[in-house]
N, C-alpha and C positions, 0 to 999 in steps of 0.2 A: 628774605622773607617774602613769600609769594602773596599776591593780593588778588582781588576779584577780577574776573574777566569783564569785557565790555558788556553793557546791558543786553545787547542783541545776541551775545554768546549764550544766553541762558534759555533753557527749556522749562516749561511749566508742567508739573505733575501734581495731582491733588485728588482728594476724596470727598469734595464738597463739604468739608468742615475745616480743612486747612490745606496748605499747598507748600511744595518745595520747588526751589529753582536749582536746576542742574546745569553746570557749565559744560562747554565742549570738551574739557579735559576730564570729564567724569566726576567732577567735584560738586556735591550738593552743598551749596554755600548759604542757603537760607531755608529754614524750617522752623515754624512756630508750632508748639504742641501744648494742648490738644486742639486749639482753635486758631483761626486766622489771627486773632488779636491777642493770643497768649504770648508769653515771653519766648524768645527764640532759643532753640537748642543749638542751631547752626546760625551764627551771625557773621561769618567771614565775609559776606557780601558787603558789610558796612565797616569792615576793618581788615584784619589779617587772619592767617591761619590760627593764631592764638585765640580767636573768638569763636571757633567752632566750625567744622566742616566734615564731610565724608567723601573722600576721593576713592574711586574704584576704577582701575584701568591698567594698561600694560605697565609693568615695572620699568623704572628708569633709573639711571645712575644718580647718586647723591649730588646735589648742586645743580642738576639740570632741570629745566622746566618739564613738567609732565606733558606727555604727547597729547595733542588734540585729536579728537575723533576725525577720521578720514571722511565720514559721512554720518548723518543721523536723520531720523524721520520718526513721525508718529506711526504706529502700526494701524494702517487704515484710518477710518474715522473714529479714532479713540484718543485717550490721553495716556496711552502706553508708549513710552519712549524707547526707541532702539538706537544705540550708538555703536558704530563699528570702527575698529582701528585696523589698518593694514600695517603690519610691522615686519622687520626683516625676518622674523621667525614664524610669521603666519598671520592669520586674521582672526579677530575675536569680536564678539558682540556682547554688549551689556544691555539688558532690558530693565528699565526702571518704571515703577508705577506705585500708586497708592490705592489699595482696594476701597471702593465705596463702603462706608461703614453702615452697619445696622446696630448690632449689639456687641461687636468685637472692638478691641483696642485699635487706636489709630496706628497704622503701619506704613513704613516705607520699605518696599521690597525691591531687591536688586538681584537679577539672575545673570550669571556669566555663562555664555555659550561659546564653546570652541567651534570655529568654522573651518580653519585649515592650519596645518603646522602645529607646533607646540609653543604656546605663548605664555611666558611667565607673567603673572598678575600680582598686583598688590592692592590691598585695601588699607586705607589709613582713616581711622575714625576718631575724631577728637570732639567729644561732647562738652559743651560749655553752656550751662544753664544761665538764665536771666540775662539774655543778650550778650553772652560772652564774659559775664562778670564772675560767675561761680563755677569752680572746678568740682565736679561731682565725685563722690566716693564710688570707685569702680571695683567690683569684686565678683566672685563666682558664687552662684546659688544653684545647687543640683546640676552642675555642669553648664549652666547658662550664665552669660555675663550680664550684669546689671549695673547701671549707673544711677546713683541716688543723690539728690540734694533737695532738702526742704520738702515741698509737697509733691515733687516730681520724681518719677523713675523711668528709665528707658532700658528695655531689655533687648539684648542682642542674641539672635539665633543665627548660626552659621553652619554650613555643611563642611567647612574646613576649620582647622584649629586657629584660635586667636591667641595673641600674647600682648602683654602690656609693656610699654617703654615710654619714658618721658611723658607720663600722664596722657598717653595715647594708646588706642587699641589697634593692633596690626594683624593682618593675615597675609601670608605669602603662599602662592600655589601656582600650578601650571595647568592649563587646559589644552586638550587635544580635540580633534574633530568629534562632535557628538557629545562631549562632556557638558554637563550643566551643573553649575555651582550656585547655590542661592545663599543670600545673606539678607536678614531682615532686622529692622529695629521697630519696637513696639512701645508706645507710651502707656503708662499706668499710674494712677495716683499712688504715691509711695507708701501710703498706709494700707493699701490692699496687697493681696498676694500676687504671685506671678500671673501674667496673662497666659492663655493657652499658647503653646508653641505655634509658630507660623506654619502655614501650609502653602508655600509659594506657588506651586503649579496650579493647585485648585483656585487660588486667589487670582492668578493670571487669567485663567479661563473665564472666571466669573466677571472680572473687570472688563475684559474684551466684550463679553456678551452684554453687559450693562450698556456700554457705549454704542454697540451696534443697534440695540433695541431703541435707545434714546434718539439716535440720529435718524432712524427710520421714520420718525414722526415728522421730520422736516418737510414742509410743503413747498419749499423753493427748489425749482429744478432748472434754473436759468443758466446762462453762460458763466456766471461767477460763482457757481455752486461750491467749488473747492474753498474759496476765500470765505464765503458765507458760512459754510458748515464749520470750518475751523474757528471762526469768530463765535458761532453759537456754542461750540464745545467750550471755548474759553469762558464765555459768559456763564454757562452751566457750572463750570469749575469754580467760579467766583461766588456761587450761591451757597449760603450756609443751610444745608438741607434740613436740619432740625426745626428751623424757624421760618425759612423762606427769605430771610434777609440777604442782601446782595452787597458784597464789598466792592469798593471802587477799584481796588487793586490788592494783591496779597502782600505788598511790601510797604515799608516805611523809609522815608528819607533818601530814596534815589533822587539825585538832584535834577532840577530843571535847568541848571547851569553848572557844568563841571567845575568844582571848586567853590561854588557859590553857597548862599544861605537859603535858597528857595527849596527847602527839603521838608516834606510833610508826611504825616502818617495817613495812609489811605485805607487802612484795614477796618473801615467802618461803612455803614450804610448811609450814603447821602440820599435823601429823598429824590433829588433831581436825577442823579445817576441811575438809581433803581427804577424810577418812573420811565425813563427813556429805554432802559433795558427791558422793562416789561413790554413796552411798545413793540420792540423788535421781536421779542419772543412770541407775542400774540400774532404778529403778522407773518410768522413763519411756522405757526401750527402748535405752539407750546402753551397750552391752556393751563396745565397743572401748575407750572411755575408761576403763571400770572395769578392764579387763584391763591397760591401760597403767599405770594408777595402781598396781595391785597389783605389777607388775614394778618400778616406781619404788620402792615401799616395800621390796621385797626387796633391791634394790641399796643403798638408803640405809642400812638397818639392818645389812645384810651379816651377818657372823658375830659381831656384838657386840650381841645384844639386851639384855644386862644394862645397857648404857649407852645405852638408847633415849633420844633427844632428843625434845623436844616439837615441834621444828621443824627443818627443814633448808633448804639452798638448793635452787633449782629443779632442779639436777642431782644433788642429794644431798649438797651441801657441808655440813660440820659447823661450820666456823668462821664465825660471823656477828657478829663483834665490833661493839659499838655505839659510834658516835662522833657528835659534834655538828658541824654546819656553821655556824660562827659568822658567816659573811658573808651568810647568808640571813636576812632579817628574819622569815620565817615567814608562813603564811597569816593575813592580817588581824592581823599582829603576834603570832601564837601561837608562842612560842619555848619550848624549843629546837627546831630542825630536826634530826631524828635520821636516821642511816642505819645499817643493821645493827640487831640486836635482842638485847639482853642477856638476854632471857627464855629464849633457847635453852638456857641452862644450868640452868634451873629444874627442880625435881621436881614433876611434875603427874601424879599417879597415875591420874586419869580418862582420860588418853590411852590407857592399856592397854585400857580398856573400849571406847573408840571405835574403835580400830584392830581389835580382835578382833570387834566387832560388824560392822564393814565386811567383814572376811574371811568372817564367818558368812553375811552377806547374799549375798556373791558366790557362796558355796557353795550356798546355798539357791535361788538363781536360775539355777543350772546353769552358772555360769562354769567353764570347763575346769579340771580339777583340777591343782593345783601342789603337789607333795609338800613342797617347802621351805616353802610358805606354812603348811601344817599343822604342820610341825616348828617354824616360828617361833612359831606360836600356843602350842604346848606350852612352848617356852622362855620366852615372855613370862609365862605363868602360873606357871612354876617360880620366876621372879624375884618376881612379885607375891605369891606365897605367903609369902615371907620379908620382904616390905616393906610390905604393905598397912596395917599398924598404924602406920606412920610419918606424921607431919604433912607437909603439902606446901604448895605455893603455890596450888594449885587452878586451876580452869578460867579464872579471870579474871586469872591471872598477877600476883597481888598482890606489891608490892615491900616489904611489911611482913614481920613474922615469920610463919613457917610455922604452920599450924593443921591440926586434924583436920577438914577440910571434908567435910560430909555428901555433897555431890555426888561428891567423889572416891571415897568409900567405896562409894557406890551403883554407880559405874561399875566399881569393882573387882569388885563382885558380878556385874555384867553380864559382865565378862571371864571369870570362873570359870563362870558359868552357860552361856555360849555354847560354851565349851570342853568342858564336860560333854556338851552336846548333840552336839558333833563326835565325841567318844569313843563315845557311845551309838549313833551312826549307823554305827559300825564303820569310819570313815575313818582313824582313828589310835588308837594305844594310849596309855593313861595311867592313873594311879592313881585310878580312878573313885570308889571309896568315900571315899578321903581328900579328894578335891576336892569331893565332895558335902558332906562334913562342913565343909569350908572355906567353901563357899557358905552353909551354914546359920549358921556362926559370924559371917560378915560381916553377914548379914541381921539377926541378933539384936543385934549390936553397934550397928548403925545405929539400930534401933528403940529400943534402951535409952538410948543416949547422944546421939542426934541429934534426939530428939523431945521437945517441950515439952508435957507432959500438960495443964498448966493452960490453955494457949492453944490446944491441939489443933492444933499445927503443927510440922512439922520446921523446924529452924533452920539457919543458915548453917554453923556448925561446932559441934563437941561443946562443951556448956556455955555457948554463947552465947545471946543473946536476939534477935540480928539475923536478919532473913530474907534470902533469896537467891533470885533468880528461877530459878537452875539447878535448884531443887527441883521446878519444874514438870515436869521430865523424869522424875520418879519413876514415874508411871503409864505414860509413853510407852515406857520401856525394860522394863516388866514387873516392876519391883521390888515393887510392890503393885498390886492391881486398882483401876480408876478409882472404884469404888463404896465403897472403904475409907474410913471416916470420917476417918482421918488424912490421906488424900489430899485429900478435899473440904475439910477444915479448912485445909490448907496453901494450896490454891488461893484460898480466901476470905481468908485472912490476907494473902497477897501482893496481892490486889486492894485490901485496905484500906490496907496499909502501904507498898507499893512502886509503886502506880499514880499517874500524873499526872492532873490534872483532865480530860485528854482520854481517859483510860482506857488509856494505854500504860504500859509497865512499865519501871521502873528495875532495873538488875542487883542492886543492894544499896544501903543507905543511904550517901550521901556527906556531905550536909548542910553542905557548904562548910567543913568543919573544916580547921584548919591542916594536919593530917595525918589523913586518914580511915582507914577500915578497910583500905584497900588500900595504905597507906603513902604516899599522894600527896595534895597539896593540891588544893583546888578541887572543882568538881562536874563532872557530865557529863550528857548528854541521856538520854532514854528509849532503851533498847537494843531495836532493832527485832526481833532474833531472839527475845528474851524475850517480846515482845508477841505474836509469832506463836505461841510456845509456849503462851501463855495461851489464845489462840483454840483451839488443839488440845485443851487440857485441858477447856475449857468444852464442846466438842463431845463429848469422851469421857464426861463426867459427865451428858450429856443436855441441856445448856443450848445446844442447837444454834442457835437463833435469835440468841442473844447472841453466840455464836461467829462466826456469819456477819456480824453487824453490825460486830464488832471487826475481822474480816478485811478487810471492804470499806473500813473507815475506814483501815486500814493501806495498802491498795492506793492510796488517794487521796493518800498521802504521796509516792508515786513521782513523779519529775519527768515532764515531758511525753513523755519517751522510755522511760518504764517502769523507770528506774534508781533504786536505793536506796544510800545511804551506810550507815554502821554504826549511826548513832543519829539521833534527832530531838530537837531542842532545843524543849521545850514553851513556853519563854518567848519565844524569838526566832521561833518557827514556821518553822524551816528545818532542812535536813539538816546533820549534822555528822559528823566522822570520815572515815576513808579511804573512797574512792569509786572505782567501785562495789564493794560489799562482798559477797563470796561468802557470808558468815555471815548476811546478810540475805536473799539471794535463795534460798538452800537451804530455809529454813523456809517461805518463801512457797510454794514448790512443794509441800512436805510438807502444809501446811495446806489448799491447794487440793485435793490428792488426798483428804485426809480428809473435807473438807466435801462434795466430789463424791460420795464413797462413801456419805455419810450422807443425801444428798439435800437438804442444808441450803444452798440457794442461792436467790437471788432470781430473778425472771423465769420 
């Protein structure tokens, strides 16, 4: 029984409402329809072939592993994937994409193109609804194949004949030079009629034009443009176009430790992740996305800022209950497989800072004024004024007891500081002197209770000895200047105590304890966002050559298509965690911008 590939073996394709992951062997092993957070039609990524997949590639003998593509790439600056196989009988290319949606059904389009010789091909399509749990009823309607189960139907359009065997839909055909064979699946609510037949070639041209036009808006033209543009495309792909919400990743339960329990559903909009994504988009020229996210935020929070959640559904849903899917064995045996996320109910005070920082940046970059956004900012500070002294679960969503996390207090300071600036600009009224005093009080509290004088470093929480990579953000948000000895001491302490032998950064100590600082068993990999933060800090304190070397080492961890998961396992030398991860691609962009501005790049 074949299982999923390595995480870095996957390519992302998507239509800005959902996404598919396609492996090097031509197998689409993950696809949720019609939205990012819908049930998966292909869930083989978290199990086996029995849980759904669609493989399209050169035919191979029974019992043999499917051949892996000889090479693959995105077609220019787009999300159109090309995979090529060199076989003993010739060369063949498969073009995979999902057309951006307006009023048509969500589609996954696959076009086979003969390059040389005559190559026998096989399509194996096994649809399993409800994350691999439900076998649909597959039948023919007016010459088209349709799979139906409950509220869902998936329609199959193909230029070549299909046949059913063992609850699977097959096609066998041969392509010669110049031949083009298309196959498409389209989702439709099962109570509706058939969606219009696919038009693959027209859809391909429109999809390429969409991405060309979008990328042309990018204002970054520095030495790292290729990496920045690919990251921006990835962030755009993670945006749910109808609402402006941004998912943290299109997957659930890809493990932070292979075989471990740190498996979470990331198909939701974290305010923190979305806010920092907004920052990167604004600084590279993408104002429409920033405006859409701000409108999403105002709808999600609505008239209840006192009950601000750390995360919402992509349309602003509040109920994100966490459950486990017992029938799925998990990626490489990593259980449990979770859907939903119980962290939605946590208290994370840093979120107030990230949201207000994003609103502040939108204001500073000239985004059109929204009076309710300013009012929301005042309401958030009014809440924070009475609650910043409370312990919380912090940026890393610990499942242990609440603590007074230093990063949370620093971001509370950011929230107050940016709101003071808004009041000083005359855009809104507020108790200026009282909040200036509050800002000073928070700053003093952090410096007195969150700083270890003996070791010259800030610590993870008040009274603790442990370090935390989120402390690297202290100079980046302006809490202290980069040349402050406490900042330099913290950077050097994190390098000593949280760095892997490769120079990458762990979030905090886990040390394989039965129950670590975060209330969970086991370890995790180096956290890529934190490693980019270290490169930023090194540049800020003048160690720009070291910063550049670290940044370029981080770029080398990307897969062949420029994609990053959440973490890097330094022992197994492979990507781990949900994929691709917005929280990795955003700091890549930020660090590239900083190094470009400093002139710290090779060549």
